[in-house]
C-alpha positions as CSV (number, residue, x, y, z in Angstrom):
1,M,187.3,96.6,155.4
2,M,186.7,97.1,159.1
3,N,189.3,94.4,159.8
4,K,192.1,96.3,158.0
5,E,194.8,97.8,160.2
6,V,194.5,101.6,160.7
7,R,198.0,102.0,159.2
8,R,196.5,101.1,155.8
9,I,194.2,104.2,155.8
10,M,195.9,106.7,158.1
11,T,197.4,110.0,156.9
12,T,201.1,110.0,157.4
13,D,201.8,113.4,155.9
14,H,200.0,115.2,158.8
15,I,200.7,118.7,160.1
16,S,201.5,119.0,163.7
17,V,202.4,121.9,166.0
18,S,204.7,122.4,169.0
19,P,203.4,123.3,172.6
20,N,205.6,126.4,172.3
21,D,203.9,127.7,169.2
22,S,201.7,130.7,169.8
23,V,197.9,130.5,169.6
24,K,198.0,133.1,166.9
25,Q,200.3,131.0,164.7
26,V,198.2,127.9,165.2
27,T,195.0,129.8,164.5
28,D,196.4,131.2,161.3
29,L,197.7,127.7,160.3
30,M,194.3,126.1,160.9
31,L,192.5,128.8,159.0
32,E,194.9,128.6,156.1
33,K,194.9,124.8,155.9
34,K,191.2,124.5,156.8
35,L,191.9,122.1,159.7
36,Q,189.7,121.5,162.7
37,Q,192.4,119.9,164.9
38,L,196.1,119.5,165.1
39,P,198.3,117.1,167.0
40,V,200.8,118.7,169.4
41,V,204.2,117.1,169.3
42,E,207.3,117.6,171.3
43,E,210.5,115.6,170.4
44,G,208.5,113.3,168.2
45,K,206.0,112.4,170.9
46,L,202.4,113.3,171.1
47,V,201.7,115.6,174.0
48,G,198.3,116.9,173.2
49,L,195.7,118.0,170.6
50,V,194.6,121.5,169.8
51,T,191.2,121.9,168.3
52,S,189.2,124.8,166.8
53,Y,186.9,124.4,169.8
54,D,189.9,124.9,172.1
55,L,190.7,128.1,170.2
56,W,187.1,129.3,170.2
57,K,186.7,128.7,173.9
58,K,189.9,130.6,174.6
59,T,188.9,133.5,172.4
60,N,185.6,133.9,174.2
61,Q,187.4,133.9,177.6
62,D,190.2,136.1,176.6
63,P,190.1,138.0,173.3
64,S,193.8,138.9,173.6
65,H,194.8,135.2,173.6
66,S,197.3,135.5,170.8
67,H,200.2,135.9,173.3
68,Q,199.5,132.5,174.8
69,T,201.1,129.2,173.7
70,V,199.5,126.1,172.5
71,A,200.5,124.4,175.8
72,E,198.2,126.7,177.7
73,I,195.1,125.7,175.8
74,M,195.7,122.2,174.3
75,T,193.9,119.1,175.4
76,T,196.3,116.7,177.0
77,N,194.0,113.8,177.7
78,V,194.0,112.5,174.1
79,L,192.5,109.3,173.0
80,T,194.9,107.6,170.6
81,I,195.0,104.5,168.4
82,T,197.9,102.4,167.2
83,P,198.8,101.5,163.6
84,K,197.9,97.9,164.2
85,D,194.4,98.6,165.6
86,K,191.5,97.8,163.3
87,V,189.6,100.4,161.2
88,G,186.5,99.1,162.9
89,T,187.9,100.2,166.3
90,A,188.4,103.7,164.9
91,A,184.9,103.7,163.4
92,Q,183.4,102.7,166.7
93,L,185.3,105.4,168.5
94,F,184.1,108.0,165.9
95,A,180.5,106.8,166.3
96,D,180.5,106.4,170.1
97,K,182.6,109.3,171.2
98,R,181.9,111.8,168.5
99,F,185.6,112.3,167.7
100,K,186.7,113.6,164.3
101,T,190.4,112.7,164.5
102,L,192.4,110.1,166.3
103,P,196.2,110.5,166.5
104,V,198.0,107.2,165.6
105,V,200.9,106.5,167.9
106,N,203.3,103.6,168.4
107,L,204.1,102.1,171.8
108,R,206.6,104.9,172.6
109,N,203.8,107.5,172.0
110,E,205.6,108.7,168.8
111,L,203.1,110.2,166.4
112,K,202.9,108.1,163.2
113,G,199.9,109.6,161.6
114,V,196.3,110.6,162.1
115,V,193.1,108.8,161.1
116,T,189.9,110.7,160.6
117,A,186.2,109.8,160.2
118,F,186.6,110.9,156.6
119,D,189.4,108.4,156.1
120,V,187.1,105.6,157.2
121,I,184.2,106.7,155.0
122,R,186.5,107.1,152.0
123,Q,187.9,103.6,152.5
124,A,184.5,102.1,152.9
125,Y,183.3,103.8,149.7
126,L,186.4,102.7,147.7
127,D,186.0,99.1,148.9
128,E,182.5,99.2,147.6
129,F,183.1,101.2,144.5
130,P,186.8,100.8,143.3
131,Q,186.1,102.8,140.2
132,P,184.8,106.3,141.0
133,I,181.2,106.9,140.2
134,L,180.4,110.2,138.7
135,Y,177.3,111.7,140.1
136,K,176.0,112.9,136.7
137,E,176.4,109.5,135.1
138,E,174.5,107.8,137.9
139,F,171.8,110.5,137.9
140,M,171.3,110.1,134.1
141,K,170.9,106.3,134.4
142,K,168.0,106.7,136.8
143,A,166.2,109.5,134.7
């Protein structure tokens, strides 16, 4: 499982935002969709990542932050992974660096998807248990 390519487990129907979007728009979107981080894309290329932590920091520093743009608060030094990198590489980065999400980009830095720690956990589980195990059924077997 860890030798599979990231492209096999990444999410390709990701949500991204623009650097020109307002902080208020992004905050509302993250709350509505229950997201912790969003890739920031301009002309198809990854230019940053905005996280709930970035928003929290900005809110504490300036409660009237809603007039600002994503470009003013986003993280621009973003660690990325390519579609051909191994799932094990992503797992190691999640474990070592405490990341939750890695943008997946091609050699031209175009965003192709995102891979999350949950994607890795889900794939490991499905590889071990291809048929979903219902908690109640398993619990009753042990009783």
